[in-house]
MARTORTI-218865 format. One record per residue (C-alpha): residue in one letter; chain; z negated, x negated, y. Coordinates in nm, 2 decimals, m for minus. Example, Ala and Ser with C-alpha at 12.3 -4.5 7.8 and 13.67 -1.06 7.14 Angstrom:
2
<residu A | chaine A | pz m0.78 | px m1.23 | py m0.45>;
<residu S | chaine A | pz m0.71 | px m1.37 | py m0.11>;
***
This chain:
197
<residu M | chaine A | pz 0.00 | px 0.00 | py 0.00>;
<residu S | chaine A | pz 0.10 | px m0.15 | py 0.33>;
<residu S | chaine A | pz m0.14 | px m0.18 | py 0.62>;
<residu Q | chaine A | pz 0.08 | px 0.04 | py 0.83>;
<residu V | chaine A | pz 0.06 | px 0.33 | py 0.58>;
<residu H | chaine A | pz m0.32 | px 0.27 | py 0.54>;
<residu N | chaine A | pz m0.36 | px 0.30 | py 0.92>;
<residu L | chaine A | pz m0.15 | px 0.62 | py 0.92>;
<residu M | chaine A | pz m0.37 | px 0.77 | py 0.65>;
<residu K | chaine A | pz m0.67 | px 0.74 | py 0.89>;
<residu I | chaine A | pz m0.59 | px 0.98 | py 1.17>;
<residu T | chaine A | pz m0.74 | px 0.85 | py 1.49>;
<residu S | chaine A | pz m0.56 | px 1.05 | py 1.75>;
<residu T | chaine A | pz m0.42 | px 1.40 | py 1.77>;
<residu K | chaine A | pz m0.24 | px 1.55 | py 2.07>;
<residu F | chaine A | pz m0.08 | px 1.89 | py 2.12>;
<residu M | chaine A | pz 0.27 | px 1.83 | py 2.27>;
<residu K | chaine A | pz 0.43 | px 2.18 | py 2.30>;
<residu G | chaine A | pz 0.51 | px 2.51 | py 2.14>;
<residu L | chaine A | pz 0.88 | px 2.57 | py 2.07>;
<residu V | chaine A | pz 1.07 | px 2.90 | py 2.04>;
<residu G | chaine A | pz 1.40 | px 2.73 | py 1.98>;
<residu D | chaine A | pz 1.57 | px 2.39 | py 1.97>;
<residu D | chaine A | pz 1.41 | px 2.12 | py 2.20>;
<residu E | chaine A | pz 1.48 | px 1.76 | py 2.30>;
<residu I | chaine A | pz 1.15 | px 1.66 | py 2.16>;
<residu L | chaine A | pz 1.29 | px 1.71 | py 1.81>;
<residu A | chaine A | pz 1.56 | px 1.44 | py 1.88>;
<residu D | chaine A | pz 1.33 | px 1.16 | py 2.02>;
<residu G | chaine A | pz 1.33 | px 0.97 | py 1.69>;
<residu I | chaine A | pz 0.96 | px 1.02 | py 1.60>;
<residu P | chaine A | pz 0.93 | px 1.12 | py 1.23>;
<residu Q | chaine A | pz 0.84 | px 1.49 | py 1.17>;
<residu I | chaine A | pz 0.61 | px 1.63 | py 0.89>;
<residu A | chaine A | pz 0.64 | px 2.01 | py 0.88>;
<residu F | chaine A | pz 0.40 | px 2.26 | py 0.73>;
<residu I | chaine A | pz 0.52 | px 2.59 | py 0.61>;
<residu G | chaine A | pz 0.37 | px 2.88 | py 0.42>;
<residu R | chaine A | pz 0.34 | px 3.26 | py 0.43>;
<residu S | chaine A | pz 0.11 | px 3.42 | py 0.68>;
<residu N | chaine A | pz m0.26 | px 3.40 | py 0.59>;
<residu V | chaine A | pz m0.21 | px 3.11 | py 0.34>;
<residu G | chaine A | pz m0.47 | px 2.90 | py 0.52>;
<residu K | chaine A | pz m0.22 | px 2.67 | py 0.69>;
<residu S | chaine A | pz m0.42 | px 2.63 | py 1.01>;
<residu S | chaine A | pz m0.74 | px 2.54 | py 0.83>;
<residu L | chaine A | pz m0.55 | px 2.29 | py 0.61>;
<residu I | chaine A | pz m0.40 | px 2.12 | py 0.91>;
<residu N | chaine A | pz m0.74 | px 2.10 | py 1.08>;
<residu V | chaine A | pz m0.90 | px 1.94 | py 0.77>;
<residu L | chaine A | pz m0.61 | px 1.70 | py 0.73>;
<residu T | chaine A | pz m0.63 | px 1.58 | py 1.09>;
<residu N | chaine A | pz m1.01 | px 1.61 | py 1.10>;
<residu S | chaine A | pz m0.98 | px 1.82 | py 1.42>;
<residu K | chaine A | pz m0.94 | px 2.18 | py 1.54>;
<residu I | chaine A | pz m0.59 | px 2.14 | py 1.67>;
<residu S | chaine A | pz m0.44 | px 2.43 | py 1.49>;
<residu R | chaine A | pz m0.59 | px 2.77 | py 1.59>;
<residu T | chaine A | pz m0.72 | px 2.97 | py 1.30>;
<residu S | chaine A | pz m0.74 | px 3.34 | py 1.32>;
<residu S | chaine A | pz m0.83 | px 3.65 | py 1.11>;
<residu F | chaine A | pz m0.50 | px 3.79 | py 1.22>;
<residu A | chaine A | pz m0.21 | px 3.70 | py 0.99>;
<residu G | chaine A | pz 0.10 | px 3.60 | py 1.18>;
<residu R | chaine A | pz m0.08 | px 3.47 | py 1.49>;
<residu T | chaine A | pz 0.13 | px 3.15 | py 1.51>;
<residu Q | chaine A | pz 0.46 | px 3.27 | py 1.66>;
<residu E | chaine A | pz 0.59 | px 2.93 | py 1.79>;
<residu I | chaine A | pz 0.67 | px 2.60 | py 1.63>;
<residu N | chaine A | pz 0.37 | px 2.39 | py 1.74>;
<residu I | chaine A | pz 0.42 | px 2.01 | py 1.78>;
<residu F | chaine A | pz 0.13 | px 1.77 | py 1.75>;
<residu L | chaine A | pz 0.16 | px 1.39 | py 1.80>;
<residu I | chaine A | pz m0.06 | px 1.21 | py 1.54>;
<residu N | chaine A | pz m0.16 | px 0.85 | py 1.59>;
<residu D | chaine A | pz 0.12 | px 0.81 | py 1.84>;
<residu S | chaine A | pz 0.34 | px 0.76 | py 1.53>;
<residu F | chaine A | pz 0.46 | px 1.10 | py 1.40>;
<residu Y | chaine A | pz 0.48 | px 1.47 | py 1.47>;
<residu L | chaine A | pz 0.29 | px 1.72 | py 1.27>;
<residu V | chaine A | pz 0.50 | px 2.04 | py 1.30>;
<residu D | chaine A | pz 0.31 | px 2.36 | py 1.25>;
<residu L | chaine A | pz 0.56 | px 2.64 | py 1.17>;
<residu P | chaine A | pz 0.49 | px 3.01 | py 1.19>;
<residu G | chaine A | pz 0.39 | px 3.19 | py 0.87>;
<residu Y | chaine A | pz 0.67 | px 3.38 | py 0.71>;
<residu G | chaine A | pz 0.65 | px 3.73 | py 0.57>;
<residu F | chaine A | pz 0.44 | px 3.90 | py 0.83>;
<residu A | chaine A | pz 0.45 | px 3.96 | py 1.21>;
<residu R | chaine A | pz 0.21 | px 4.16 | py 1.43>;
<residu S | chaine A | pz 0.36 | px 4.45 | py 1.62>;
<residu S | chaine A | pz 0.33 | px 4.25 | py 1.95>;
<residu G | chaine A | pz 0.51 | px 3.93 | py 2.02>;
<residu M | chaine A | pz 0.81 | px 3.81 | py 1.82>;
<residu G | chaine A | pz 0.92 | px 4.03 | py 1.53>;
<residu R | chaine A | pz 0.94 | px 3.92 | py 1.17>;
<residu E | chaine A | pz 1.32 | px 3.88 | py 1.19>;
<residu K | chaine A | pz 1.30 | px 3.65 | py 1.50>;
<residu I | chaine A | pz 1.02 | px 3.44 | py 1.34>;
<residu G | chaine A | pz 1.24 | px 3.41 | py 1.03>;
<residu E | chaine A | pz 1.53 | px 3.29 | py 1.24>;
<residu L | chaine A | pz 1.31 | px 3.04 | py 1.42>;
<residu I | chaine A | pz 1.18 | px 2.89 | py 1.09>;
<residu D | chaine A | pz 1.53 | px 2.88 | py 0.94>;
<residu S | chaine A | pz 1.68 | px 2.72 | py 1.25>;
<residu Y | chaine A | pz 1.43 | px 2.44 | py 1.25>;
<residu L | chaine A | pz 1.43 | px 2.38 | py 0.88>;
<residu F | chaine A | pz 1.78 | px 2.44 | py 0.77>;
<residu N | chaine A | pz 2.02 | px 2.47 | py 1.06>;
<residu S | chaine A | pz 1.89 | px 2.20 | py 1.29>;
<residu I | chaine A | pz 2.05 | px 1.86 | py 1.31>;
<residu H | chaine A | pz 1.70 | px 1.72 | py 1.31>;
<residu G | chaine A | pz 1.57 | px 1.63 | py 0.97>;
<residu Q | chaine A | pz 1.21 | px 1.62 | py 0.85>;
<residu K | chaine A | pz 1.04 | px 1.31 | py 0.69>;
<residu K | chaine A | pz 0.85 | px 1.55 | py 0.47>;
<residu I | chaine A | pz 0.78 | px 1.92 | py 0.43>;
<residu V | chaine A | pz 0.45 | px 2.06 | py 0.30>;
<residu L | chaine A | pz 0.50 | px 2.41 | py 0.14>;
<residu I | chaine A | pz 0.16 | px 2.58 | py 0.11>;
<residu I | chaine A | pz 0.10 | px 2.84 | py m0.16>;
<residu D | chaine A | pz m0.21 | px 3.06 | py m0.20>;
<residu L | chaine A | pz m0.32 | px 2.98 | py m0.56>;
<residu C | chaine A | pz m0.53 | px 3.30 | py m0.57>;
<residu V | chaine A | pz m0.21 | px 3.50 | py m0.52>;
<residu G | chaine A | pz 0.05 | px 3.27 | py m0.68>;
<residu M | chaine A | pz 0.41 | px 3.24 | py m0.56>;
<residu T | chaine A | pz 0.53 | px 3.56 | py m0.39>;
<residu D | chaine A | pz 0.89 | px 3.65 | py m0.37>;
<residu K | chaine A | pz 0.90 | px 3.50 | py m0.02>;
<residu D | chaine A | pz 0.75 | px 3.18 | py m0.15>;
<residu V | chaine A | pz 1.02 | px 3.16 | py m0.42>;
<residu L | chaine A | pz 1.29 | px 3.21 | py m0.16>;
<residu M | chaine A | pz 1.15 | px 2.94 | py 0.06>;
<residu F | chaine A | pz 1.11 | px 2.70 | py m0.24>;
<residu N | chaine A | pz 1.47 | px 2.76 | py m0.34>;
<residu E | chaine A | pz 1.60 | px 2.71 | py 0.02>;
<residu L | chaine A | pz 1.42 | px 2.38 | py 0.04>;
<residu I | chaine A | pz 1.58 | px 2.27 | py m0.29>;
<residu D | chaine A | pz 1.93 | px 2.40 | py m0.18>;
<residu H | chaine A | pz 1.91 | px 2.20 | py 0.15>;
<residu D | chaine A | pz 1.79 | px 1.89 | py m0.04>;
<residu K | chaine A | pz 1.46 | px 1.87 | py 0.15>;
<residu D | chaine A | pz 1.19 | px 1.62 | py 0.06>;
<residu F | chaine A | pz 0.89 | px 1.84 | py 0.01>;
<residu I | chaine A | pz 0.56 | px 1.88 | py m0.18>;
<residu V | chaine A | pz 0.37 | px 2.19 | py m0.28>;
<residu V | chaine A | pz 0.00 | px 2.25 | py m0.19>;
<residu A | chaine A | pz m0.18 | px 2.50 | py m0.40>;
<residu N | chaine A | pz m0.44 | px 2.62 | py m0.15>;
<residu K | chaine A | pz m0.78 | px 2.81 | py m0.18>;
<residu V | chaine A | pz m0.87 | px 2.67 | py m0.52>;
<residu D | chaine A | pz m1.24 | px 2.70 | py m0.44>;
<residu K | chaine A | pz m1.20 | px 3.08 | py m0.45>;
<residu L | chaine A | pz m1.10 | px 3.08 | py m0.82>;
<residu T | chaine A | pz m1.31 | px 3.06 | py m1.13>;
<residu Q | chaine A | pz m1.23 | px 2.77 | py m1.37>;
<residu S | chaine A | pz m1.04 | px 3.00 | py m1.60>;
<residu E | chaine A | pz m0.85 | px 3.16 | py m1.31>;
<residu Y | chaine A | pz m0.76 | px 2.82 | py m1.17>;
<residu H | chaine A | pz m0.62 | px 2.69 | py m1.50>;
<residu K | chaine A | pz m0.42 | px 3.01 | py m1.56>;
<residu N | chaine A | pz m0.28 | px 3.01 | py m1.20>;
<residu I | chaine A | pz m0.20 | px 2.64 | py m1.18>;
<residu T | chaine A | pz m0.03 | px 2.65 | py m1.52>;
<residu L | chaine A | pz 0.19 | px 2.94 | py m1.40>;
<residu L | chaine A | pz 0.27 | px 2.77 | py m1.07>;
<residu K | chaine A | pz 0.37 | px 2.45 | py m1.25>;
<residu K | chaine A | pz 0.59 | px 2.65 | py m1.49>;
<residu M | chaine A | pz 0.76 | px 2.82 | py m1.19>;
<residu I | chaine A | pz 0.81 | px 2.50 | py m0.99>;
<residu G | chaine A | pz 0.91 | px 2.26 | py m1.27>;
<residu D | chaine A | pz 0.84 | px 1.89 | py m1.30>;
<residu G | chaine A | pz 1.03 | px 1.76 | py m1.01>;
<residu Y | chaine A | pz 0.79 | px 1.85 | py m0.73>;
<residu P | chaine A | pz 0.44 | px 1.73 | py m0.67>;
<residu I | chaine A | pz 0.16 | px 2.00 | py m0.66>;
<residu I | chaine A | pz m0.16 | px 1.92 | py m0.48>;
<residu P | chaine A | pz m0.45 | px 2.16 | py m0.57>;
<residu F | chaine A | pz m0.64 | px 2.20 | py m0.24>;
<residu S | chaine A | pz m0.95 | px 2.34 | py m0.08>;
<residu T | chaine A | pz m1.02 | px 2.33 | py 0.29>;
<residu K | chaine A | pz m1.38 | px 2.42 | py 0.21>;
<residu T | chaine A | pz m1.45 | px 2.13 | py m0.04>;
<residu K | chaine A | pz m1.17 | px 1.90 | py 0.08>;
<residu K | chaine A | pz m1.04 | px 1.88 | py m0.27>;
<residu G | chaine A | pz m0.69 | px 1.73 | py m0.27>;
<residu L | chaine A | pz m0.73 | px 1.58 | py 0.08>;
<residu E | chaine A | pz m0.67 | px 1.22 | py m0.02>;
<residu G | chaine A | pz m0.39 | px 1.31 | py m0.25>;
<residu L | chaine A | pz m0.22 | px 1.50 | py 0.02>;
<residu R | chaine A | pz m0.25 | px 1.22 | py 0.27>;
<residu D | chaine A | pz m0.11 | px 0.97 | py 0.01>;
<residu L | chaine A | pz 0.20 | px 1.19 | py m0.05>;
<residu I | chaine A | pz 0.26 | px 1.26 | py 0.32>;
<residu F | chaine A | pz 0.22 | px 0.91 | py 0.45>;
<residu K | chaine A | pz 0.36 | px 0.70 | py 0.16>;
***
């Protein structure tokens, strides 16, 4: 492991840059982008906060609160890109269709590539139809991504083994799966290793 990677794994600074509702010149400035995507209420904001040891991403009891692409500069070295949750939109603000277009434009239609994409799945629920669609789109566009199986602390041991086995069967062998808990921080080091390697 190089010292540069090791330094990146220890997040020492986090700065909110801007919220985007479309393409922006910040995406073309050459700084590597690591994007986080998942359906609404999957625990993405809490995961980002644990990963960065901060409170940069606003958590909410309302599913679908994040309705912009939020860009954070980490260690003055890379962007953490917090995408809106898919599959849900509150009646106010951007509609579900507009949010879907925003996500697709950034991930699949943009000329700007991502260094890594983190697809977050709620292991209590398993892969929904929308999760499967996103998974297949990432494959179709040849994206470098990993799967985080979140909320493992909410499952019994038998539920965990059943759900993780099913998830692995659906995803196949070619993609890493990180069982994760924002409460116990299970999987934190493994996730950092995969993101920053």
